[in-house]
OpenMM code with the backbone's topology and positions (N, CA, C; nanometers):
from openmm import Vec3, app, unit

residues = "MET PRO HIS LEU ILE ILE GLU HIS SER SER ASN LEU PRO ILE PRO ALA GLN GLN LEU VAL ASP ALA VAL HIS TYR ALA ALA GLU ARG THR GLU LEU PHE ALA PRO GLU THR ILE LYS THR ARG THR GLN SER THR GLU TYR PHE LYS VAL ASP ASP LYS LYS ILE GLY PHE ILE HIS ILE HIS ALA HIS LEU ILE GLU GLY ARG THR GLU ALA GLN LYS GLN LEU LEU SER ASN THR LEU LEU GLU THR LEU GLN ASN MET VAL ASP THR ASN TRP LEU LEU SER VAL HIS PRO TYR ASP LEU LEU PRO SER ILE TYR ARG LYS ASN".split()
positions = [
    Vec3(1.1234, 0.9839, -3.8504),
    Vec3(1.2355, 0.8945, -3.8633),
    Vec3(1.2491, 0.8251, -3.7285),
    Vec3(1.2705, 0.7065, -3.7133),
    Vec3(1.3320, 0.6101, -3.8047),
    Vec3(1.2289, 0.5283, -3.8835),
    Vec3(1.2821, 0.4550, -3.9823),
    Vec3(1.2058, 0.3498, -4.0478),
    Vec3(1.2598, 0.2191, -3.9898),
    Vec3(1.1749, 0.1438, -3.9238),
    Vec3(1.2134, 0.0146, -3.8662),
    Vec3(1.1518, -0.0949, -3.9530),
    Vec3(1.2363, -0.1653, -4.0250),
    Vec3(1.1907, -0.2709, -4.1140),
    Vec3(1.2298, -0.4037, -4.0503),
    Vec3(1.1281, -0.4799, -4.0106),
    Vec3(1.1505, -0.6072, -3.9422),
    Vec3(1.1395, -0.7178, -4.0462),
    Vec3(1.2516, -0.7739, -4.0813),
    Vec3(1.2548, -0.8868, -4.1739),
    Vec3(1.2521, -1.0139, -4.0893),
    Vec3(1.1654, -1.1080, -4.1240),
    Vec3(1.1562, -1.2303, -4.0431),
    Vec3(1.1209, -1.3498, -4.1287),
    Vec3(1.1567, -1.4669, -4.0791),
    Vec3(1.1183, -1.5902, -4.1471),
    Vec3(0.9674, -1.6096, -4.1319),
    Vec3(0.9089, -1.6792, -4.2270),
    Vec3(0.7630, -1.6939, -4.2309),
    Vec3(0.7074, -1.7798, -4.1182),
    Vec3(0.7918, -1.8494, -4.0456),
    Vec3(0.7460, -1.9350, -3.9352),
    Vec3(0.7454, -1.8620, -3.8007),
    Vec3(0.7226, -1.7338, -3.8048),
    Vec3(0.7183, -1.6507, -3.6849),
    Vec3(0.6199, -1.7100, -3.5831),
    Vec3(0.6622, -1.7287, -3.4569),
    Vec3(0.5755, -1.7940, -3.3589),
    Vec3(0.4751, -1.7007, -3.2902),
    Vec3(0.4751, -1.5752, -3.3288),
    Vec3(0.3842, -1.4763, -3.2711),
    Vec3(0.3184, -1.3999, -3.3862),
    Vec3(0.2054, -1.3366, -3.3617),
    Vec3(0.1451, -1.2563, -3.4690),
    Vec3(0.2384, -1.1415, -3.5100),
    Vec3(0.2463, -1.1179, -3.6408),
    Vec3(0.3337, -1.0119, -3.6917),
    Vec3(0.2963, -0.8758, -3.6329),
    Vec3(0.1661, -0.8509, -3.6118),
    Vec3(0.1246, -0.7224, -3.5547),
    Vec3(0.1783, -0.7060, -3.4122),
    Vec3(0.1848, -0.8144, -3.3364),
    Vec3(0.2411, -0.8088, -3.2009),
    Vec3(0.3893, -0.7714, -3.2074),
    Vec3(0.4607, -0.8261, -3.3040),
    Vec3(0.6019, -0.7928, -3.3228),
    Vec3(0.6181, -0.6454, -3.3604),
    Vec3(0.5369, -0.5985, -3.4538),
    Vec3(0.5417, -0.4572, -3.4947),
    Vec3(0.5177, -0.3665, -3.3752),
    Vec3(0.4125, -0.3953, -3.2990),
    Vec3(0.3800, -0.3111, -3.1837),
    Vec3(0.4935, -0.3086, -3.0817),
    Vec3(0.5497, -0.4249, -3.0508),
    Vec3(0.6558, -0.4321, -2.9498),
    Vec3(0.7801, -0.3554, -2.9943),
    Vec3(0.8194, -0.3721, -3.1194),
    Vec3(0.9385, -0.3024, -3.1706),
    Vec3(0.9137, -0.1520, -3.1761),
    Vec3(0.7956, -0.1128, -3.2225),
    Vec3(0.7612, 0.0290, -3.2309),
    Vec3(0.7673, 0.0948, -3.0923),
    Vec3(0.7056, 0.0322, -2.9947),
    Vec3(0.7046, 0.0894, -2.8595),
    Vec3(0.8430, 0.0868, -2.7952),
    Vec3(0.9237, -0.0126, -2.8288),
    Vec3(1.0610, -0.0154, -2.7782),
    Vec3(1.1394, 0.1043, -2.8314),
    Vec3(1.1211, 0.1365, -2.9582),
    Vec3(1.1877, 0.2544, -3.0155),
    Vec3(1.1403, 0.3817, -2.9463),
    Vec3(1.0110, 0.3889, -2.9168),
    Vec3(0.9587, 0.5053, -2.8436),
    Vec3(1.0245, 0.5169, -2.7062),
    Vec3(1.0413, 0.4039, -2.6371),
    Vec3(1.0978, 0.4057, -2.5008),
    Vec3(1.2409, 0.4586, -2.4966),
    Vec3(1.3129, 0.4508, -2.6074),
    Vec3(1.4500, 0.5035, -2.6072),
    Vec3(1.4516, 0.6559, -2.5964),
    Vec3(1.3392, 0.7200, -2.6295),
    Vec3(1.3268, 0.8659, -2.6298),
    Vec3(1.4253, 0.9334, -2.7250),
    Vec3(1.4683, 0.8598, -2.8284),
    Vec3(1.5566, 0.9158, -2.9300),
    Vec3(1.4789, 0.9841, -3.0425),
    Vec3(1.3476, 0.9558, -3.0507),
    Vec3(1.2668, 1.0031, -3.1626),
    Vec3(1.1338, 1.0559, -3.1119),
    Vec3(1.0784, 1.1518, -3.1830),
    Vec3(0.9406, 1.1919, -3.1558),
    Vec3(0.8514, 1.0739, -3.1966),
    Vec3(0.7603, 1.0312, -3.1090),
    Vec3(0.6802, 0.9110, -3.1387),
    Vec3(0.6103, 0.9135, -3.2742),
    Vec3(0.5635, 1.0295, -3.3174),
    Vec3(0.4904, 1.0360, -3.4441),
    Vec3(0.5802, 1.0185, -3.5661),
    Vec3(0.7123, 1.0173, -3.5464),
    Vec3(0.8040, 1.0019, -3.6599),
    Vec3(0.8487, 0.8577, -3.6812),
    Vec3(0.8158, 0.7678, -3.5897),
    Vec3(0.8592, 0.6280, -3.6001),
    Vec3(0.7663, 0.5537, -3.6952),
    Vec3(0.8259, 0.4818, -3.7886),
    Vec3(0.7510, 0.4012, -3.8846),
    Vec3(0.8021, 0.2586, -3.8763),
    Vec3(0.7120, 0.1627, -3.8578),
    Vec3(0.7520, 0.0240, -3.8359),
    Vec3(0.6710, -0.0673, -3.9266),
    Vec3(0.7400, -0.1644, -3.9888),
    Vec3(0.6708, -0.2605, -4.0746),
    Vec3(0.7486, -0.3917, -4.0792),
    Vec3(0.6802, -0.4959, -4.1277),
    Vec3(0.7449, -0.6269, -4.1391),
    Vec3(0.7547, -0.6695, -4.2850),
    Vec3(0.8487, -0.7592, -4.3081),
    Vec3(0.8630, -0.8282, -4.4355),
    Vec3(0.8907, -0.9742, -4.4033),
    Vec3(0.8009, -1.0610, -4.4461),
    Vec3(0.8153, -1.2038, -4.4203),
    Vec3(0.8924, -1.2701, -4.5340),
    Vec3(0.9802, -1.3616, -4.4980),
    Vec3(1.0599, -1.4363, -4.5952),
    Vec3(1.0221, -1.5837, -4.5858),
    Vec3(0.9693, -1.6360, -4.6947),
    Vec3(0.9243, -1.7750, -4.6941),
    Vec3(1.0409, -1.8732, -4.7009),
    Vec3(1.1371, -1.8461, -4.7861),
    Vec3(1.2499, -1.9376, -4.8043),
    Vec3(1.3745, -1.8760, -4.7424),
    Vec3(1.4405, -1.9527, -4.6568),
    Vec3(1.5592, -1.9024, -4.5890),
    Vec3(1.6434, -2.0202, -4.5409),
    Vec3(1.7677, -1.9950, -4.5105),
    Vec3(1.8571, -2.0941, -4.4504),
    Vec3(1.9406, -2.0204, -4.3476),
    Vec3(1.9404, -2.0708, -4.2257),
    Vec3(2.0207, -2.0135, -4.1174),
    Vec3(2.0955, -2.1283, -4.0487),
    Vec3(2.1699, -2.0947, -3.9479),
    Vec3(2.2412, -2.1935, -3.8673),
    Vec3(2.1486, -2.3113, -3.8351),
    Vec3(2.1985, -2.4334, -3.8491),
    Vec3(2.1181, -2.5536, -3.8245),
    Vec3(2.0604, -2.5592, -3.6834),
    Vec3(2.1182, -2.4842, -3.5907),
    Vec3(2.0692, -2.4839, -3.4527),
    Vec3(1.9544, -2.3848, -3.4330),
    Vec3(1.9231, -2.3087, -3.5360),
    Vec3(1.8181, -2.2072, -3.5278),
    Vec3(1.7010, -2.2479, -3.6167),
    Vec3(1.5799, -2.2099, -3.5753),
    Vec3(1.4612, -2.2478, -3.6516),
    Vec3(1.4062, -2.1336, -3.7367),
    Vec3(1.4552, -2.0137, -3.7148),
    Vec3(1.4091, -1.8983, -3.7907),
    Vec3(1.4897, -1.7761, -3.7529),
    Vec3(1.4511, -1.6640, -3.8112),
    Vec3(1.5263, -1.5407, -3.7847),
    Vec3(1.4337, -1.4204, -3.7780),
    Vec3(1.4826, -1.3188, -3.7074),
    Vec3(1.4225, -1.1856, -3.7076),
    Vec3(1.5390, -1.0870, -3.7144),
    Vec3(1.5339, -0.9994, -3.8127),
    Vec3(1.6383, -0.8970, -3.8276),
    Vec3(1.5705, -0.7618, -3.8436),
    Vec3(1.6159, -0.6647, -3.7686),
    Vec3(1.5605, -0.5289, -3.7783),
    Vec3(1.6614, -0.4380, -3.8472),
    Vec3(1.6176, -0.3791, -3.9578),
    Vec3(1.6921, -0.2735, -4.0252),
    Vec3(1.6377, -0.1424, -3.9681),
    Vec3(1.7211, -0.0657, -3.9019),
    Vec3(1.6794, 0.0625, -3.8446),
    Vec3(1.7427, 0.1746, -3.9261),
    Vec3(1.6640, 0.2340, -4.0149),
    Vec3(1.7125, 0.3416, -4.1009),
    Vec3(1.6932, 0.4748, -4.0286),
    Vec3(1.8037, 0.5458, -4.0073),
    Vec3(1.8044, 0.6703, -3.9302),
    Vec3(1.8645, 0.7827, -4.0129),
    Vec3(1.8134, 0.9028, -3.9959),
    Vec3(1.8793, 1.0182, -4.0570),
    Vec3(2.0172, 1.0336, -3.9928),
    Vec3(2.1160, 1.0536, -4.0742),
    Vec3(2.2539, 1.0693, -4.0286),
    Vec3(2.2627, 1.1744, -3.9182),
    Vec3(2.3482, 1.1481, -3.8197),
    Vec3(2.3710, 1.2460, -3.7142),
    Vec3(2.3578, 1.1895, -3.5740),
    Vec3(2.3056, 1.0688, -3.5618),
    Vec3(2.2970, 1.0064, -3.4290),
    Vec3(2.4363, 0.9630, -3.3849),
    Vec3(2.4607, 0.9715, -3.2555),
    Vec3(2.5905, 0.9294, -3.2027),
    Vec3(2.5961, 0.7767, -3.1965),
    Vec3(2.7161, 0.7252, -3.1833),
    Vec3(2.7316, 0.5802, -3.1689),
    Vec3(2.6592, 0.5316, -3.0438),
    Vec3(2.6654, 0.6077, -2.9361),
    Vec3(2.5960, 0.5699, -2.8122),
    Vec3(2.4447, 0.5635, -2.8335),
    Vec3(2.3898, 0.6564, -2.9098),
    Vec3(2.2460, 0.6545, -2.9381),
    Vec3(2.2095, 0.5327, -3.0228),
    Vec3(2.2917, 0.5011, -3.1202),
    Vec3(2.2671, 0.3834, -3.2040),
    Vec3(2.2786, 0.2552, -3.1219),
    Vec3(2.3737, 0.2521, -3.0299),
    Vec3(2.3873, 0.1354, -2.9426),
    Vec3(2.2656, 0.1203, -2.8523),
    Vec3(2.2154, 0.2309, -2.7989),
    Vec3(2.0950, 0.2263, -2.7159),
    Vec3(1.9781, 0.1695, -2.7957),
    Vec3(1.9585, 0.2189, -2.9160),
    Vec3(1.8501, 0.1689, -2.9992),
    Vec3(1.8698, 0.0212, -3.0308),
    Vec3(1.9877, -0.0153, -3.0741),
    Vec3(2.0172, -0.1541, -3.1101),
    Vec3(1.9965, -0.2479, -2.9913),
    Vec3(2.0491, -0.2111, -2.8761),
    Vec3(2.0347, -0.2949, -2.7561),
    Vec3(1.8886, -0.3067, -2.7128),
    Vec3(1.8166, -0.1967, -2.7172),
    Vec3(1.6756, -0.1971, -2.6765),
    Vec3(1.5929, -0.2856, -2.7681),
    Vec3(1.6155, -0.2739, -2.8985),
    Vec3(1.5395, -0.3550, -2.9930),
    Vec3(1.5755, -0.5025, -2.9817),
    Vec3(1.7046, -0.5335, -2.9639),
    Vec3(1.7451, -0.6735, -2.9492),
    Vec3(1.6856, -0.7342, -2.8225),
    Vec3(1.6889, -0.6611, -2.7121),
    Vec3(1.6286, -0.7110, -2.5874),
    Vec3(1.4791, -0.7365, -2.6048),
    Vec3(1.4133, -0.6511, -2.6795),
    Vec3(1.2714, -0.6699, -2.7065),
    Vec3(1.2486, -0.8008, -2.7804),
    Vec3(1.3282, -0.8264, -2.8828),
    Vec3(1.3159, -0.9523, -2.9570),
    Vec3(1.3443, -1.0721, -2.8672),
    Vec3(1.4483, -1.0619, -2.7852),
    Vec3(1.4852, -1.1729, -2.6959),
    Vec3(1.3730, -1.2061, -2.5983),
    Vec3(1.2926, -1.1075, -2.5619),
    Vec3(1.1808, -1.1304, -2.4710),
    Vec3(1.0583, -1.1883, -2.5418),
    Vec3(1.0612, -1.1929, -2.6736),
    Vec3(0.9445, -1.2376, -2.7499),
    Vec3(0.9565, -1.3804, -2.8036),
    Vec3(1.0784, -1.4241, -2.8295),
    Vec3(1.0994, -1.5581, -2.8850),
    Vec3(1.2090, -1.6295, -2.8053),
    Vec3(1.2155, -1.7600, -2.8211),
    Vec3(1.3162, -1.8351, -2.7453),
    Vec3(1.4518, -1.8319, -2.8155),
    Vec3(1.5476, -1.9006, -2.7576),
    Vec3(1.6859, -1.8954, -2.8063),
    Vec3(1.7075, -1.9749, -2.9349),
    Vec3(1.6034, -2.0393, -2.9863),
    Vec3(1.6136, -2.1114, -3.1135),
    Vec3(1.6071, -2.0176, -3.2338),
    Vec3(1.5992, -1.8892, -3.2088),
    Vec3(1.5840, -1.7902, -3.3146),
    Vec3(1.7113, -1.7092, -3.3320),
    Vec3(1.7473, -1.6822, -3.4564),
    Vec3(1.8596, -1.5942, -3.4879),
    Vec3(1.8058, -1.4515, -3.4881),
    Vec3(1.8571, -1.3672, -3.3999),
    Vec3(1.8080, -1.2305, -3.3825),
    Vec3(1.9202, -1.1320, -3.4112),
    Vec3(1.8870, -1.0241, -3.4811),
    Vec3(1.9878, -0.9218, -3.5092),
    Vec3(1.9213, -0.7875, -3.5357),
    Vec3(1.9992, -0.6817, -3.5138),
    Vec3(1.9545, -0.5447, -3.5347),
    Vec3(2.0708, -0.4677, -3.5959),
    Vec3(2.0422, -0.3859, -3.6966),
    Vec3(2.1483, -0.3038, -3.7553),
    Vec3(2.0952, -0.1654, -3.7887),
    Vec3(2.1418, -0.0635, -3.7165),
    Vec3(2.1081, 0.0742, -3.7532),
    Vec3(2.1897, 0.1177, -3.8756),
    Vec3(2.1253, 0.1877, -3.9664),
    Vec3(2.1885, 0.2405, -4.0870),
    Vec3(2.1651, 0.3903, -4.0926),
    Vec3(2.2641, 0.4642, -4.1385),
    Vec3(2.2479, 0.6083, -4.1588),
    Vec3(2.1916, 0.6362, -4.2970),
    Vec3(2.0917, 0.7219, -4.3018),
    Vec3(2.0410, 0.7767, -4.4271),
    Vec3(2.1014, 0.9153, -4.4428),
    Vec3(2.1492, 0.9456, -4.5589),
    Vec3(2.2101, 1.0762, -4.5829),
    Vec3(2.1009, 1.1786, -4.6140),
    Vec3(2.0882, 1.2829, -4.5336),
    Vec3(1.9834, 1.3815, -4.5570),
    Vec3(1.9960, 1.4534, -4.6919),
    Vec3(2.1154, 1.4570, -4.7461),
    Vec3(2.1343, 1.5249, -4.8745),
    Vec3(2.0727, 1.4481, -4.9914),
    Vec3(2.0486, 1.3185, -4.9745),
    Vec3(1.9899, 1.2394, -5.0836),
    Vec3(1.8595, 1.1696, -5.0465),
    Vec3(1.8243, 1.1660, -4.9187),
    Vec3(1.6978, 1.1041, -4.8764),
    Vec3(1.5825, 1.1936, -4.9160),
    Vec3(1.4799, 1.1355, -4.9739),
    Vec3(1.3625, 1.2108, -5.0157),
    Vec3(1.2356, 1.1445, -4.9630),
    Vec3(1.1365, 1.2251, -4.9321),
    Vec3(1.0043, 1.1775, -4.8955),
    Vec3(0.9031, 1.2855, -4.9285),
    Vec3(0.7764, 1.2481, -4.9322),
    Vec3(0.6753, 1.3493, -4.9619),
    Vec3(0.5962, 1.3838, -4.8385),
] * unit.nanometer
topology = app.Topology()
chain = topology.addChain("A")
for resn in residues:
    res = topology.addResidue(resn, chain)
    for name in ("N", "CA", "C"):
        topology.addAtom(name, app.Element.getBySymbol(name[0]), res)
């Protein structure tokens, strides 16, 4: 855990693999997770509409097992947002949202 799902507009100015690698390593740098438990992937969106002053978007859904403190979630959110800010210019809408997964109903094999 976590599952980092990077949703982005299809006009991404960098290779998607570069984005995956940067976000994945940023999560590792927080030292909140064992590196082998981090899972990162992208989802490209072809059709979208955002603020007229922005040319595209990147949003990270960070799915976490319930139990992290607000400070830990803020560290992750800030670290991931800073990573995005270092990768694209200010013409991009950037956001990060950590979500709690309930261990009583989360399943995996």
